[in-house]
N, C-alpha and C positions, 0 to 999 in steps of 0.2 A: 405483750402478753397480758397486760392489764385489761385489754378489751375482750380477751378470750375467756370469759367467765360467764357462768350461768346467771340469768336474770339481768344481764346488762343489755342496754338497747343501742341500736346502731342504725344509721341510715344506709341502706343497701340498694344496689341496683340488681334487678333480676336479669341474668344473662342467658339462661337456658332452662332446660328441664331435666329431671332425673328419670330413670326408667320407670319409676312409680308415678310420674306425672307431677312431682313436686317442683316448685320453682327453685332454681339454683342461683345463689349469690356467692360473693367472695369477701372475706374479711381476713386481712393480714395474710393473704395468699392461700387461705384455707377455705373449704367449701362450707356453705351454710344452706340447708334445705328449708324452704318456706312453702307451705301448702297454700293453695288457692291464690297463687300469684301468676303473672303473665310476663313473658320475656319482654323486656323494655320498660317495665314499671320500676318505680322507685318507692321503697317502703321504709317505714320506721319499724325495725324488727327487734323483738325480745328473744334472747337466746334461752331456750328451755331445757336443752340437753346438750352437753358439750363433751366431746371426746378429744383425743390429741390432735387429729387431723381433720375433723369435721364436726359440725353442729347442726342441731335442728332448732329452728325458731318459729316464731308466730308473728305475722304482720299485725301491728297494733294501729298503724296509721298509713293510709295510702297517700303518698305525696305526689306521685305522677302516674296517673292511670293510663293503661293501654287503650287505644281505640278499639281493640278486639275484646274488651271487657264487656260482659253482658250480665243481666240480672238472672240468677238461677231460677228456673221454673219449677223446681222440686222442693217441697218443704222439708224433705229428709236429707237434702244435699249437705254433706259435711258431717253427717251423723252416722249414716249406715255403712259408709265405706265402699259402696258399690260403684259410684261414679267418682272421677277425678277431674273432669274437664267441663263441668257445667257453668263455670264462671267465665268461660271464654267462648268466642265464636267457633262454629264448627270448622271454618277454614283455618283458623289458627291451630285447632286441635290436630288437623291433618298435617299441617306443617310441623308441629311438634313431633308427631309420629314418624314422619319422614326423616327428621333430624335424628331421632332415636335409632332408626335403622342404619342411617349413614354413619353415625358416631360408633356404633358397635362394630360395623364392618371395618372401620378404619382403626379403632383403638384396640379391638380384640383380635380381629382377623388380619390386620395390616393390609386391607383391601381398599383402594380408593376407586370409587365407581360413581359415575354420574347417574343419579337415580331419578326416574320420572316421578311425578307427584303420586302420593298414595291415592288409590282408588276409594273414594268416599261413598257413602250411602246416600241415596235420594231422601230417605227419611231416617234420621238418627234415633228415633224413639219408637217404643212399642214393638221391638223386633225379636225379643227372646221367645223362642218356641219351647224352652224348658225352663222351669223354675223350681227350686228346691227351697222350701221355707223351714228353717229350724223352729222348734216349738220349745218355749220355756215359760216357767212360772216364777214370779217373785212378789215382793211386796207391792209392786206396781200393778200386779195382776197377770193375766195370761197374755203372752206375746207370741205372735205368729208373724215372723218377718225376716230380718237379716241381722247378721252379726255387726256390731259396732267395730270400727277399725282396730286391728291388732287385739282382739278380744273374743271371748265366746259369750259376751253379754248380748242377748237378742233384743233388738229394737223392733217393737211392733210396727208393722208397715201396712197401713190401710190401702195404700196404693204405691205403685212404683212405675215411673215413666218408661222403664225398659221392658215391662211386661205387658202382654195383651190385656185388653179390658176383661176378656173372659176369665183370665187367671185371677184378676182382682175380685171378680164376683165369686168365684169358687172358693177363694181364700176366706172372703167374708162369711160365707155359708158354713165352711168348715169350722171356723172360730166359734160361730154362733152354736153349732152342734156340741163342741167341747164344753162351752160355757153352760149350755142347757142341761147336760148330764154330769157336769162337775168332773170331767175326766182329767186325770193327772198328766202333767207334762214330765218328760224324762229329765232326770237330774244327772248330769255327767259326773259330779263329784260322788254322789251316793250310789249311782247305778239303779236307782228306784224311779218309779214313774212309768207311764205307759206310752204316751205319744212322743215320738222323736222328731219326725219330719213330715211335712205335707208337700207332696210332689205332684206337679202338673206338667204334662206334655201337650202341645197343640200342634195343629197343621193349618195349611192354607185354606182348607175346606171349613174352617171354623169348628172343627171337632176337637174334643179334649179327652185325655186319658188321665185319670187320677190314681195316685198310689199313696196310701197312708203307711208310713214306716213306724212300727210299734215295737216296744220291748215286751213282746208276748206273741203267742201263736193264735190268739182269738181277739176279736174287736167287739166290745160290747156296743149294743145299740147301732149295729152296722146297717141294719135295714132302714133305720131312720135317717142315717147319714146318706145312704144311696138315694132315698126319696128326696131329701133336701137338695142334694147336688143335682139330681135330674131336673127338679123343678127350677133350680137356679140357672142351669145351662142346658138348653135343649140339644146342643151338639155334643153332649157327653156320650162316649161310646163304651166306657168301662171304668170300674172302680176295683183296685187291687190292694190287697193287704201284703206288705213285705215285713217279715219277722226278722228283727235284728236284736239278738240277745247278747251280743258281745259288748264288752266295755271298750269301745273304740270310737275314734272320730270318723271312721268310714261310714258313709250314710247308709248304704244298702246291705242288707243281709242276704242270705243264700235262698231263703224259702219264700215262695210267692203263693198267695191264695186269691182266686178271683172271687170277689164279693158280688159282682154284677157285671154283665156284659162281657167284653173281650179284654185281653191283657196286652193288646198291641194297637198300634196306630199306623196308618199309611201316610206317606208324604211323597210328593212329586218333586224331582230335582233333575235338571238337565234332560227333561223329557223321559225320565225313568221313574219308576215307582219303587219306593223303599218301605220294607216291613220293619217297624220299630218296636221293639220290646221295651220294657221299663229300663233295663241297664244298658241298652244300645247307645253307643256314641254317635251323635249326629250334630253337625254344627248348628249353633243356636240362632244364626241369622240367615234365613233362607235366601233373601235377595243378594246379600253379599257373598254367600257361598257360591252362587251362580257365577259371580264375577271371579272368585277364587279359582274355581274349576276351569273356567274359560282360559285363565292365565296359564294353569297347568297344561292344558291341552296345547295351547300355543307354544309354550316352551318345549314340550315333548317332541313337537315336530314330526308327528306320525304320518306315515304314507299308506298304511293299511297292511303292511307286511311284517312289521317289527314284532319281536317278542318283548314284553314289558314285564318287569318285576315291580310290584307295588307293596312295599313293606309298611307295616303298621296300617293295614288296609281297613281296620274296623269292620263295619258291616258291608264294605265293598263299594262305597260311594264313588271314590276316585277310580277304582279298578273298573267298574262298570261304565263310567263316563269315558275312560280311555279305550274300552273294548270296542267302541264304535269305529275307531280309527286305527286299531292295531290288528296284527294277525293273531296274537295270543297274548293273554294277560294272566300272570300268576300273582295271587295276593297272599299275603302272610300276616297273621295276627295271633297274639298269644292268648286272647280271651275266647274260650270255646263257643260261648253263646253268640259272639260277634261273627265267628266263622259260619255257624249255623244260619244266622241271619243273612250273611253275604251269599251263601249258597242258595238260600230261599229267594233272595232278591234277584239273583241271576236267572233262576228258574221262572220266577214270575215275569220277568222282562224278556223271556225267551232268548236269552244270551247264551251261547254255546262255546264261546272261545275263551272262557275264564276258568281257572282252577284256583282253589283256595286251600291253604294249608294252615293248620293250627300249630303254633310254635314260636319260640323266640326268633326275633328278626335275624340275628346273627347266625343262629343255628340253621335256619331255613335257607338263607343265602349260601352258607357254607355247603350245605347238602346239594343244592342246585349246582354249585360250582364243581363239586366232585362228580356230579352226573353229567358234566360237560354241557350244561346249559348256560349259554352266554347271552343274556338279553341285551338288545341294543339300547334300550332305555330303562333306567331304573328310577322309580319315584319313591321318595321317603317322606313320611308325615309323622314324625316322632312326637312323643309327649314333650312337655316344657323342658325337661332335663336334657333333651337332645339325644344324640346317638351315643351308644356305649363306645369307649375308646377303640375297641377292636374292629368295629363295623366299617369304617372308611377303607381300611386295608382290604377287607373281604370284598367289598363292593367294587373297588377299583381293580382288584385281581380278576374280576369277571370281565374286564375291558369293555364296558358299555360305551357307546358313542356319546350318550348324554345321561346326566343325572339331574333329576328335578327334585329340589329340596323344598318342602313346604314346612315352614316354622312358625310357631306361636311365641317364640322368645328370641329377639335379635341377638342377645349375648351368647346363648349356647349355639345359635346358628353360626355366628362369626367364629366361635372356637372350633366348630366342626369344619367350616370352610378352610380354616388354616390347616387342619389335618389333611383334608383333601388336596390342598395345594402342595403339601409336602410329598404327596403321592402322584403328582402330575396332573391333577385335575383343577382347572382354573375356572373362576367365575366369569361368565359371559354377560349375563344381565340379571337384574333383580327388580321385583315389583312389590311394593307394599299394598295390602288390601285391608281396609278397615272393617273387620268382622264384628268389632265390639265398640261401636260409637259411644262416646261420653266416658269411657273407661281408658285406662292407660295401655290396655293390650292392643297388639297389632300383629297381623299375620304378614309373612313375607314369603314370596316364591322366588327361588334362585335357580338359574340354569348353569350347570357346570359341564365342561367337556375337557378333553385331553388337552394339556398345555401346549404352548408353541414350542418350536425348536429352541434348543439352548441359546441363551442370549449371547454366547461368545461366537455363534455362527451367524452368517448372513446369507440371504438368498440373492444371487445375482443372475439375472437373465441376459443372454446375449445370443446372437446369431452367428453361426459358423461362416455365413456368407460375408460377415464383416471383417473376418480375420484373414491375414495373409497366409494362405495354405500352399503357396508355390513350392515350398521346400519339403512338403510332407505329402507322401503318396497315400497314407492310410488315414489321414485326418489329423486333428490338432493333437499335439503332445501336451503332457501335463505342464511343462515349462512355458509353452505358448499360452495356454489358458491362464496360468498364473500371471504372466506378464501382462496379458490383456486385462485381467481384472484389476491389476495394480494401476494400470494406465487410466482406466475408465471409472474406477470406484475409489482409489486410493487405499484399498484394503490389501494388505500384504499376504494374507492367508496364513497357512501353517506349514 
């Protein structure tokens, strides 16, 4: 117990990673989390926070480096909290993410499964097609950037290696405009100040859509801002003001005003075109989303005749991708704007075998079940918190042949898979996909189907031609079959 105290130093071996990407070591049988370390390394670690069963430390001297250690190429690494894995090779990052999925499935879901390698990105940088910069002012001056880890202190970020260069240029121009006109930044504590966030969405055509989130319904010097942004980025298609007057951490308010151009952006995915409004959910990594959806389609195993239910469908990206190989697709989402976008996306892509309903996932599924609609395939892509406790029972009650679960959190995924197992649906295969390179996040696609027969039963194949039927005119009796099974399999039956 003398060693288990704050500010003591210990030589520790890193044996794995936490869900947040921290290195994991052990001291006196208890867990110590150490950032910026790699499995297999040995460090001299100072304990900085100590609880009864776990501690958080900081590496003060690297005694045995890993061959996977690399020099971070980002000057903000370790300060902004956006990336967790820039100190290691991308190959080691993928191994860490695969281990995270495997550990969650086994420890939380009690599922042992041989997982294939996580599908990695060809280019792990500059992939984010949406960036939201918080804006803040302090004695250090104006900051337009990212929150420091576990705080609401905004770190000014001249560049970020996860965002496109066009976003970097637009951010620089926006900050210049704020400083030129001495515009105030919003203060969360006082509720005063004007500018809250600077939001940029991009697409593969090098087009950009900008949204300024303000604590007000009017934006001073907006014409000058539009002119400066257009001069900075020729691919700019629109500038929008979002008014958020609430004292909340939620970024977007409900009112939108177009300052110039259009309030939407188009993007192509899986040979489909999607209409994206400011609040639309769309995966931030285009190339890896293609891999993710290919995996979903593979696991769904569609032949062209199936009815598919897609819950948490958002703007219909997965629904429309599935529609090409299904007979009918029904999508459900609780956000009205997303459903409107989904319907418009189906229309724009001339897809006629999809229907979209606005409502809670469980309520929509329950209503479909009551209407005697029984989809052969169900796809779910819930938020990080996973499925509500009642939903697995509702879905399995519809008796689908297959359930495809897309998850952004291995822990809640594993919890939900255990619930499905109790209802007779077992995991057949799983595939990790790295949608967020250099961060600790990882997506997982899982295929479930109805479980095998009860473990107390066995399947025995035999031919009646092999049995002595001379004493029976009508075929084998139960006693004859039982004796044959005992002789050939050693199973006594019931």
